[in-house]
Backbone bond lengths (Angstrom), bond angles and torsions (degrees), N, CA, C in turn:
res aa  C-N    CA-C-N  psi(-1)  N-CA   C-N-CA  omega(-1)  CA-C   N-CA-C  phi
1 M - - - 1.474 - - 1.526 110.91 -
2 E 1.351 115.98 -38.94 1.459 120.50 -179.86 1.532 110.96 -65.83
3 I 1.341 116.28 -39.15 1.469 120.85 177.67 1.524 109.16 -62.35
4 F 1.343 116.19 -42.65 1.462 120.66 -178.03 1.524 111.06 -63.29
5 A 1.343 117.18 -43.96 1.471 121.40 179.50 1.526 110.49 -62.56
6 T 1.334 116.70 -42.14 1.470 121.11 178.05 1.517 110.32 -65.75
7 F 1.333 116.38 -42.15 1.469 122.09 178.08 1.529 110.65 -58.13
8 V 1.334 116.66 -47.65 1.473 120.78 -178.86 1.525 110.23 -61.72
9 T 1.335 116.78 -45.55 1.468 121.00 179.22 1.527 110.71 -59.49
10 L 1.328 116.88 -49.24 1.466 120.82 -178.69 1.523 111.22 -64.29
11 F 1.332 117.07 -38.87 1.465 120.80 179.15 1.524 110.77 -63.94
12 L 1.340 116.31 -42.92 1.474 119.73 179.07 1.521 110.96 -64.43
13 I 1.327 117.18 -38.52 1.466 120.29 179.21 1.530 110.07 -68.26
14 L 1.335 117.55 -39.22 1.470 120.53 178.07 1.533 111.22 -63.79
15 D 1.327 116.95 -32.98 1.467 124.22 174.00 1.538 113.63 47.82
16 P 1.336 118.17 58.73 1.467 119.23 -178.61 1.524 114.11 -63.67
17 L 1.354 117.30 -37.16 1.466 119.32 -179.94 1.524 111.41 -65.97
18 G 1.320 116.10 -38.54 1.465 120.12 177.21 1.518 112.05 -68.65
19 N 1.345 116.40 -25.59 1.465 120.68 -179.25 1.527 113.75 -83.04
20 I 1.340 117.46 -14.59 1.473 120.11 -176.69 1.526 112.49 -54.82
21 P 1.351 119.66 -52.46 1.475 118.45 -178.99 1.531 112.48 -60.62
22 V 1.345 117.29 -36.94 1.465 120.90 -179.66 1.529 109.40 -68.41
23 F 1.344 116.96 -44.14 1.464 121.41 177.47 1.522 110.41 -57.39
24 L 1.330 115.98 -46.96 1.464 119.81 -177.59 1.526 111.79 -64.24
25 S 1.338 116.59 -38.42 1.476 118.70 179.85 1.525 111.22 -71.74
26 V 1.355 117.82 -37.04 1.473 120.95 178.74 1.529 110.55 -67.71
27 L 1.336 116.11 -36.30 1.472 120.68 -177.58 1.530 113.40 -89.20
28 E 1.309 116.12 5.32 1.469 120.93 -176.15 1.534 112.34 -56.71
29 N 1.339 117.23 -40.74 1.465 121.27 -177.10 1.530 113.60 -89.28
30 V 1.332 116.79 0.77 1.470 121.05 178.41 1.527 107.87 -87.53
31 P 1.347 118.15 134.66 1.467 119.99 178.54 1.528 111.59 -54.31
32 E 1.323 116.51 142.22 1.462 121.54 -173.95 1.534 112.97 -56.98
33 N 1.328 117.06 -36.90 1.474 120.22 -178.92 1.531 112.57 -71.36
34 R 1.354 118.34 -11.06 1.473 122.82 179.90 1.530 112.54 -101.57
35 R 1.320 117.51 -18.35 1.479 120.86 -171.25 1.521 113.64 -57.23
36 K 1.331 117.45 -50.28 1.476 120.08 -177.22 1.525 110.78 -65.21
37 K 1.349 117.35 -35.23 1.466 120.98 177.77 1.523 110.48 -65.18
38 V 1.331 116.23 -41.39 1.475 121.11 178.30 1.527 109.87 -64.00
39 I 1.339 117.12 -43.46 1.467 121.20 -179.92 1.532 110.04 -61.01
40 V 1.349 117.07 -46.24 1.477 120.69 -179.69 1.528 110.16 -61.79
41 R 1.335 117.15 -44.68 1.479 121.06 179.95 1.527 110.54 -60.19
42 E 1.332 116.62 -47.07 1.470 120.71 -178.16 1.530 111.34 -66.22
43 L 1.330 117.20 -36.18 1.465 120.82 177.85 1.527 111.16 -63.14
44 F 1.332 116.79 -42.06 1.471 119.86 -179.74 1.532 112.04 -71.77
45 I 1.329 117.13 -33.80 1.472 120.04 174.92 1.531 109.37 -63.08
46 A 1.344 116.02 -45.18 1.468 120.92 179.75 1.523 110.94 -63.09
47 L 1.346 117.25 -42.58 1.470 120.93 178.92 1.528 110.55 -61.37
48 S 1.334 117.00 -43.41 1.471 120.65 178.94 1.523 111.25 -59.41
49 L 1.325 116.17 -43.69 1.467 120.94 179.89 1.524 111.03 -65.15
50 M 1.341 116.76 -41.78 1.466 120.30 -179.86 1.529 111.19 -66.38
51 I 1.338 117.39 -39.63 1.464 120.19 177.12 1.530 110.38 -64.52
52 L 1.336 116.45 -39.83 1.469 121.04 177.17 1.529 110.47 -57.92
53 F 1.334 116.92 -46.34 1.461 120.76 -179.96 1.519 111.68 -68.96
54 L 1.331 117.48 -32.20 1.463 120.78 177.69 1.528 110.63 -67.56
55 L 1.334 116.23 -43.23 1.465 120.46 -176.63 1.521 113.95 -82.09
56 A 1.335 116.22 -34.99 1.472 119.36 -174.44 1.525 112.56 -115.16
57 G 1.329 116.45 16.17 1.468 120.51 -177.46 1.513 113.80 -58.08
58 G 1.340 115.46 -44.62 1.470 120.18 179.85 1.513 111.84 -61.86
59 T 1.330 116.21 -41.55 1.473 121.29 178.84 1.520 110.40 -65.03
60 I 1.344 116.03 -41.51 1.467 120.33 178.63 1.524 109.83 -61.49
61 L 1.349 116.19 -43.29 1.473 120.88 179.17 1.524 111.57 -60.12
62 S 1.346 116.14 -49.94 1.465 119.25 -176.99 1.527 111.85 -67.73
63 T 1.344 117.27 -34.78 1.470 120.88 177.93 1.525 110.81 -64.11
64 L 1.324 115.96 -39.82 1.470 120.68 -179.86 1.531 112.54 -84.32
65 G 1.334 116.15 -7.38 1.468 120.25 -179.94 1.517 112.97 71.12
66 L 1.343 116.31 32.14 1.467 120.63 -179.04 1.522 110.17 -100.63
67 S 1.318 115.17 141.88 1.461 119.54 176.45 1.524 109.53 -87.79
68 R 1.323 115.50 160.70 1.463 120.92 177.43 1.528 110.42 -60.89
69 E 1.331 115.96 -37.09 1.468 120.90 -179.92 1.529 111.08 -63.31
70 A 1.356 116.35 -41.61 1.470 120.43 179.69 1.520 110.62 -62.06
71 V 1.341 116.70 -40.86 1.460 120.54 179.26 1.528 110.56 -68.13
72 A 1.347 116.78 -40.11 1.469 120.56 179.36 1.523 111.05 -63.17
73 I 1.341 116.34 -46.00 1.461 120.30 -179.46 1.533 110.61 -68.17
74 G 1.336 116.82 -44.87 1.465 120.92 178.61 1.518 111.65 -62.49
75 G 1.334 116.83 -45.81 1.460 121.57 178.39 1.520 111.59 -62.81
76 G 1.335 116.05 -40.62 1.473 120.59 177.85 1.518 112.22 -62.67
77 L 1.345 116.25 -41.22 1.475 120.02 179.17 1.529 111.67 -65.92
78 V 1.343 116.04 -45.52 1.475 119.86 179.24 1.520 110.24 -62.48
79 L 1.339 116.09 -43.59 1.455 121.14 179.47 1.525 110.75 -62.21
80 M 1.340 116.60 -39.60 1.464 120.24 179.30 1.530 111.14 -65.12
81 I 1.341 116.95 -41.17 1.464 120.63 178.94 1.529 110.19 -62.52
82 I 1.352 116.19 -44.12 1.468 120.33 178.96 1.531 110.05 -63.48
83 A 1.345 116.86 -42.36 1.467 120.69 179.86 1.528 111.28 -63.72
84 I 1.333 116.75 -40.84 1.474 120.47 178.69 1.527 110.11 -64.43
85 R 1.347 116.29 -39.38 1.466 119.76 178.39 1.527 111.86 -69.91
86 M 1.340 117.01 -25.06 1.466 120.65 175.34 1.527 109.91 -71.47
87 I 1.333 116.08 -39.43 1.465 120.32 -178.55 1.527 110.82 -77.02
88 F 1.336 116.39 -41.21 1.464 122.25 179.14 1.523 109.09 -120.78
89 P 1.350 117.30 76.83 1.470 119.50 -174.37 1.515 112.87 -64.31
90 S 1.357 114.94 142.27 1.458 120.52 175.34 1.518 108.11 -86.44
91 R 1.292 116.59 177.56 1.461 121.29 -175.22 1.523 112.28 -61.54
92 G 1.323 117.29 -36.39 1.462 120.96 -178.09 1.519 114.23 -86.41
93 G 1.343 118.66 5.85 1.461 121.36 -179.20 1.516 110.89 90.90
94 V 1.319 115.90 -172.01 1.472 122.06 -175.09 1.523 112.00 -61.22
95 M 1.332 116.90 -39.70 1.458 120.66 -176.03 1.525 113.06 -97.16
96 G 1.330 118.00 2.62 1.463 120.89 -178.60 1.516 111.30 83.61
97 E 1.320 116.32 -173.48 1.462 121.26 -178.65 1.521 109.62 -70.73
98 E 1.335 116.77 137.21 1.454 122.00 178.82 1.518 109.89 -124.32
99 D 1.310 115.99 152.97 1.451 121.59 175.47 1.528 108.21 -76.95
100 T 1.338 116.98 119.04 1.458 120.23 -174.42 1.528 112.56 -107.04
101 D 1.344 118.35 14.40 1.457 120.74 179.31 1.523 110.33 -76.59
102 G 1.354 116.75 130.54 1.453 120.91 175.57 1.514 113.13 75.65
103 E 1.335 114.63 -171.05 1.462 121.47 -178.72 1.516 109.97 -89.00
104 P 1.344 117.48 124.43 1.470 119.39 -178.88 1.523 111.73 -68.55
105 F 1.325 116.27 144.17 1.464 121.65 175.98 1.520 108.43 -136.26
106 I 1.305 116.84 115.80 1.478 126.84 -178.03 1.532 111.45 67.27
107 V 1.329 117.70 -59.01 1.474 121.26 179.62 1.524 107.64 -103.95
108 P 1.317 121.59 134.29 1.467 129.27 2.33 1.529 114.49 -97.91
109 L 1.348 118.63 -1.03 1.471 118.72 -173.19 1.529 112.93 -73.15
110 A 1.344 117.48 -59.15 1.475 119.54 -178.76 1.520 110.22 -65.00
111 V 1.339 116.00 -47.55 1.473 123.64 177.60 1.522 107.08 -132.13
112 P 1.302 121.66 124.63 1.470 129.16 7.72 1.527 115.48 -100.77
113 L 1.356 118.91 2.03 1.466 118.27 -174.41 1.522 113.70 -65.11
114 I 1.335 118.30 -43.22 1.474 119.43 178.81 1.530 109.08 -94.23
115 A 1.315 117.70 -62.12 1.469 121.91 -179.80 1.525 109.01 -95.87
116 G 1.309 115.16 75.80 1.467 120.98 179.85 1.514 112.28 -89.01
117 P 1.326 117.16 175.53 1.470 120.30 -177.85 1.524 114.04 -59.67
118 S 1.332 117.32 -33.92 1.470 118.97 -177.13 1.529 111.65 -69.98
119 I 1.345 118.05 -39.89 1.473 119.60 179.21 1.529 109.86 -70.16
120 L 1.335 117.73 -38.24 1.464 120.94 -180.00 1.532 110.60 -66.08
121 A 1.339 116.27 -42.06 1.477 120.35 177.51 1.526 110.55 -64.35
122 T 1.332 117.20 -39.81 1.463 121.70 179.63 1.528 110.64 -64.11
123 L 1.336 117.18 -41.09 1.469 121.07 179.36 1.530 111.16 -64.39
124 I 1.331 116.09 -41.46 1.476 119.93 177.37 1.529 109.72 -61.24
125 L 1.333 116.29 -44.33 1.465 120.75 -179.15 1.522 111.90 -64.46
126 L 1.331 117.44 -38.24 1.472 120.89 178.86 1.524 110.85 -57.86
127 V 1.318 115.73 -46.21 1.465 120.54 -178.27 1.520 110.87 -71.80
128 E 1.328 116.80 -38.80 1.468 120.24 -179.49 1.534 111.30 -65.15
129 R 1.345 116.34 -39.40 1.467 120.18 -178.48 1.521 112.08 -76.55
130 H 1.338 116.54 -40.62 1.472 120.83 -175.85 1.528 110.35 -131.73
131 P 1.337 117.78 70.32 1.474 119.51 -178.09 1.532 113.28 -61.47
132 Q 1.325 116.71 -27.05 1.462 120.16 -179.18 1.530 112.15 -76.24
133 K 1.333 117.27 -13.12 1.471 120.87 -177.96 1.522 111.62 -109.34
134 I 1.320 116.95 32.23 1.470 120.61 -177.31 1.529 111.96 -63.21
135 M 1.342 117.31 -31.94 1.468 120.25 179.16 1.521 110.49 -67.47
136 Y 1.347 117.65 -38.74 1.469 121.12 175.76 1.525 110.39 -61.74
137 S 1.331 115.08 -43.66 1.469 119.99 179.57 1.521 110.95 -62.92
138 F 1.331 116.00 -39.92 1.468 120.56 179.46 1.531 110.75 -64.77
139 I 1.336 116.96 -43.96 1.474 121.02 179.31 1.526 109.98 -62.95
140 A 1.352 116.59 -45.14 1.469 120.98 179.45 1.525 110.72 -61.88
141 L 1.338 116.83 -42.22 1.467 121.17 178.57 1.524 110.33 -62.99
142 F 1.330 116.94 -46.06 1.463 119.78 -178.26 1.531 111.07 -63.36
143 M 1.342 116.95 -40.94 1.469 120.72 178.52 1.528 111.02 -63.26
144 A 1.344 116.57 -44.75 1.469 120.71 179.64 1.519 110.77 -64.48
145 W 1.343 116.00 -41.92 1.471 120.00 178.78 1.531 110.94 -64.86
146 L 1.340 116.94 -43.03 1.457 121.47 -177.79 1.532 111.40 -62.31
147 L 1.334 116.28 -45.48 1.470 119.88 178.15 1.526 110.15 -64.19
148 S 1.332 116.78 -42.05 1.469 120.90 177.30 1.526 110.85 -62.59
149 A 1.350 115.98 -40.42 1.464 121.11 -179.51 1.524 111.03 -62.18
150 V 1.337 116.58 -43.41 1.467 120.63 179.18 1.526 110.08 -62.97
151 I 1.332 116.93 -44.66 1.469 121.20 -179.49 1.527 110.68 -62.68
152 L 1.337 117.13 -45.86 1.465 120.28 -178.30 1.526 111.82 -71.20
153 Y 1.327 117.63 -33.08 1.467 121.04 178.71 1.531 110.45 -63.20
154 F 1.334 115.36 -38.79 1.466 120.25 179.46 1.529 111.64 -100.18
155 S 1.334 116.75 28.11 1.468 121.87 -175.62 1.524 113.37 -57.94
156 T 1.340 118.10 -39.28 1.462 120.68 -179.84 1.524 110.79 -62.85
157 D 1.347 116.13 -43.89 1.470 120.40 -179.66 1.529 111.26 -67.26
158 L 1.339 116.53 -42.38 1.471 120.42 179.15 1.524 111.06 -63.64
159 Y 1.333 115.82 -37.71 1.465 119.99 179.08 1.529 109.83 -62.73
160 R 1.338 116.02 -38.88 1.469 120.59 178.25 1.531 111.08 -66.94
161 I 1.347 116.60 -41.24 1.472 121.05 -176.83 1.534 111.55 -71.73
162 L 1.345 116.48 -52.37 1.470 120.98 -174.43 1.524 112.79 -81.16
163 G 1.324 116.08 -30.23 1.460 119.48 -177.41 1.520 111.51 75.82
164 K 1.308 115.37 170.09 1.463 121.00 -177.18 1.527 111.68 -63.55
165 R 1.332 116.55 -42.30 1.475 120.07 -178.77 1.524 112.15 -67.47
166 G 1.327 116.69 -40.70 1.460 120.99 179.05 1.517 111.41 -61.72
167 L 1.340 116.30 -44.45 1.468 120.80 178.60 1.529 111.08 -64.67
168 K 1.337 116.11 -40.22 1.476 119.36 178.92 1.516 111.05 -63.52
169 A 1.332 116.74 -41.26 1.471 120.64 -179.96 1.527 110.75 -63.22
170 I 1.334 116.78 -44.59 1.471 121.19 179.31 1.527 110.06 -64.85
171 E 1.336 116.41 -42.18 1.460 120.31 -179.61 1.528 111.07 -61.89
172 R 1.323 117.37 -41.00 1.471 120.38 -179.92 1.522 111.46 -68.68
173 L 1.325 115.99 -36.34 1.463 119.70 176.50 1.526 109.84 -63.50
174 M 1.338 116.33 -45.16 1.470 120.35 177.63 1.526 110.56 -63.09
175 G 1.315 116.80 -36.53 1.463 121.14 177.43 1.516 111.83 -60.06
176 M 1.348 116.59 -40.99 1.468 120.79 178.48 1.537 111.08 -62.81
177 I 1.340 116.14 -41.26 1.470 120.06 179.04 1.530 109.84 -67.33
178 L 1.348 116.13 -41.10 1.467 120.09 179.94 1.523 112.41 -64.60
179 I 1.326 117.19 -33.38 1.480 120.33 176.20 1.526 109.17 -57.13
180 S 1.337 116.26 -46.56 1.473 120.39 -179.79 1.523 111.31 -62.72
181 I 1.349 116.99 -42.20 1.467 120.70 179.24 1.525 110.49 -63.72
182 S 1.345 116.84 -41.79 1.470 120.45 -179.02 1.530 111.25 -66.46
183 V 1.334 116.88 -39.45 1.471 120.21 177.96 1.522 109.56 -63.65
184 Q 1.345 117.21 -41.31 1.467 120.66 178.43 1.526 110.98 -63.36
185 M 1.360 116.78 -40.50 1.469 120.28 177.07 1.521 110.82 -61.03
186 L 1.334 116.44 -42.76 1.466 120.94 179.06 1.525 110.83 -64.23
187 L 1.340 116.52 -45.88 1.466 120.48 179.88 1.528 110.93 -61.16
188 N 1.347 116.31 -43.32 1.475 119.94 178.37 1.519 111.62 -62.55
189 G 1.352 115.87 -40.89 1.458 120.79 179.24 1.524 112.16 -63.44
190 F 1.343 116.36 -47.24 1.467 120.76 179.85 1.523 111.45 -66.38
191 K 1.351 115.54 -41.26 1.474 120.32 179.90 1.520 110.04 -61.47
192 S 1.332 116.34 -45.44 1.475 121.13 -179.75 1.523 110.58 -65.07
193 F 1.326 117.40 -37.50 1.462 122.02 -179.28 1.540 111.36 -69.00
194 L 1.341 116.25 -39.35 1.465 121.32 -175.20 1.531 113.17 -79.90
195 T 1.350 117.49 -19.96 1.473 118.46 -178.65 1.512 111.68 -97.14
């Protein structure tokens, strides 16, 4: 049950359905026969980065001199901003205007669209709070990434099936859930800091 709850949280933060329109617009100038290869490459780069933060998050925190509370509050704020932009999208989409010239590499698809600051902060917090359950966190992360990977790989087909309005409705619903998760992260951060 704990793995499932972590999986759902990580999947909502990854927000693959909300990323479909951004992915399609970024890949617009990439030849059609290259698009799926680019998506697979970016997905694996993002997974590698997320695993790095899951395994070495504590070391990264101590090296930078950051407390767990600072990461929780910072991650909660970033997550809240992303959730608000999902509910009330700006003209440039959730991530704002992006440079779409040429084939994207790492930025903006792998980072920050898939492995953004909120997912990286959440992974660090998972390990910091429950270091003995790192295998559960890894399984939950892999499941969330795999489901996101399938959705993004078939993004063109899903866009055709759901349409622009369907994707917007799902994205706003996910935004509402993410608002609650971000508020909980903030409350946990402040509570831990004050006690």
